[in-house]
C-alpha positions in Angstrom: 204.9 -0.3 146.5 208.0 -0.8 144.7 208.9 2.3 142.9 211.2 1.7 139.7 212.0 4.3 137.3 211.0 3.4 133.6 214.5 3.0 132.6 215.8 0.1 135.2 212.3 -1.5 134.0 212.8 -1.4 130.6 216.5 -2.8 130.9 215.0 -5.6 133.3 212.1 -6.5 131.1 214.1 -8.2 128.3 216.2 -10.1 130.5 213.3 -11.4 132.6 211.6 -12.6 129.1 214.7 -14.4 127.8 214.8 -16.2 131.4 211.2 -17.4 130.9 211.4 -18.1 127.5 214.7 -20.2 128.1 213.0 -22.0 131.3 209.9 -22.9 129.5 211.5 -23.9 126.4 213.8 -26.6 127.4 211.6 -29.4 126.4 212.3 -28.8 122.8 215.4 -30.5 122.9 214.3 -33.7 124.9 215.2 -36.6 123.4 212.0 -38.3 124.7 209.8 -36.4 122.4 209.9 -38.5 119.7 208.2 -37.7 116.6 206.1 -40.7 115.3 203.0 -40.5 113.2 199.8 -41.0 114.9 198.6 -44.1 113.3 202.3 -46.0 114.1 201.5 -48.3 116.8 203.8 -51.3 116.6 207.4 -51.7 116.0 209.4 -54.8 115.4 213.4 -54.5 116.2 215.4 -57.3 114.5 218.7 -58.5 115.7 221.5 -56.5 114.9 224.0 -58.8 113.0 227.6 -58.3 113.3 229.1 -58.7 109.7 232.4 -56.5 110.6 235.7 -58.1 109.7 236.5 -58.0 113.3 233.5 -59.3 115.5 233.2 -58.1 119.1 230.5 -61.2 120.4 229.2 -59.1 122.9 228.2 -56.1 120.8 225.4 -57.6 118.4 223.2 -58.7 121.4 223.9 -55.7 123.7 223.0 -53.1 121.0 219.8 -54.8 120.1 218.6 -55.0 123.5 219.7 -51.6 124.0 218.0 -50.1 121.0 214.9 -52.1 121.3 214.6 -50.9 125.2 215.0 -47.3 124.4 212.4 -47.5 121.7 210.0 -49.0 124.1 210.8 -46.9 127.2 211.0 -43.6 125.0 207.8 -44.0 122.7 204.4 -45.6 122.9 204.8 -48.0 120.3 203.9 -51.7 121.1 206.7 -54.1 120.5 205.9 -56.8 118.2 207.7 -59.9 116.3 205.4 -59.8 113.2 206.7 -58.7 110.0 203.7 -56.5 109.4 204.6 -54.2 112.2 204.3 -50.6 111.4 207.8 -49.8 111.8 210.2 -52.6 111.1 214.0 -51.8 112.3 217.2 -54.1 111.2 220.7 -53.5 111.3 224.1 -54.7 110.5 227.4 -53.9 112.2 229.5 -53.1 109.3 232.4 -51.8 110.6 234.6 -52.4 113.6 238.1 -51.0 113.2 240.3 -50.6 116.1 243.2 -49.8 113.7 243.5 -46.0 114.0 246.2 -44.1 116.1 245.3 -40.7 116.9 247.7 -39.4 119.6 251.9 -39.7 119.3 254.2 -38.7 121.9 257.9 -39.0 121.7 257.2 -41.5 118.5 255.0 -43.5 120.3 251.4 -44.2 120.1 249.3 -42.6 123.1 246.0 -43.0 121.8 244.1 -45.3 119.5 240.9 -44.9 118.0 238.0 -47.5 117.6 235.6 -46.8 114.8 232.3 -48.6 114.7 229.7 -48.4 111.9 226.3 -49.7 111.9 223.7 -49.7 108.9 220.0 -49.2 109.6 217.1 -50.1 107.7 213.7 -48.9 108.6 210.7 -50.2 106.8 207.5 -48.0 107.3 204.8 -50.6 106.3 202.1 -48.3 106.4 203.6 -45.9 103.8 205.3 -48.9 102.0 208.6 -47.0 102.1 212.2 -48.0 103.4 214.7 -45.7 104.5 218.4 -46.6 104.9 221.3 -44.7 106.7 224.7 -45.3 108.5 225.4 -44.5 112.2 229.2 -44.3 112.8 231.0 -43.4 116.2 234.7 -43.4 117.0 235.9 -44.1 120.6 239.4 -43.0 121.8 241.2 -45.6 124.1 245.0 -45.8 125.7 247.6 -47.1 123.3 248.7 -48.9 126.6 245.7 -51.0 126.5 245.2 -54.1 124.5 242.1 -54.2 122.3 240.1 -56.8 124.8 240.8 -54.3 127.5 239.7 -51.4 125.7 236.7 -53.1 124.7 235.9 -53.9 128.4 236.1 -50.3 129.2 234.2 -49.0 126.1 231.5 -51.4 125.2 228.8 -49.9 127.5 229.6 -46.3 125.8 229.5 -47.6 122.3 226.5 -49.4 122.8 225.0 -46.2 124.4 226.3 -44.0 121.8 225.1 -46.0 119.2 221.4 -46.9 120.3 220.9 -43.1 121.2 222.1 -42.1 117.4 220.1 -44.6 116.1 217.2 -43.8 118.0 217.4 -40.0 117.1 217.8 -40.6 113.5 214.5 -42.7 113.5 212.3 -40.7 115.7 213.7 -37.3 116.2 214.5 -36.4 112.2 218.0 -35.6 113.4 
């Protein structure tokens, strides 16, 4: 039998409880736990059009595909092409701005910033409601790179980051 005086046990117990609570409570922040009303079963994701002043021709199709695959893989919703889907998601890239300089050294630019904004429209047909919101992210790149070189390096990060934000705003009440 292990003997332990009450003072040591009383100091150990709160720490043990905290560890147990933290280890069991981690799922609270899981992005796979989408909040979707039980009666919502179908989703339509429309093509996210690029209406920005500068158009990266790869961004729209890649972002549309990523949003669609994220929704299908992380929710129980069934994808449809019908306009009467329970959730109809559409979007527009409204800003693609590579013109900001954020880092300067010896009076020369060292870091540039690409800012991308997407406007999302979520139609909830069962509730006859429509929600709109913007998602905007900035991505830094070396000023030594041309925009085309930076786009090649940043495209996957841009698509992942924007699709995560769109998903979270729609399904996680963020």
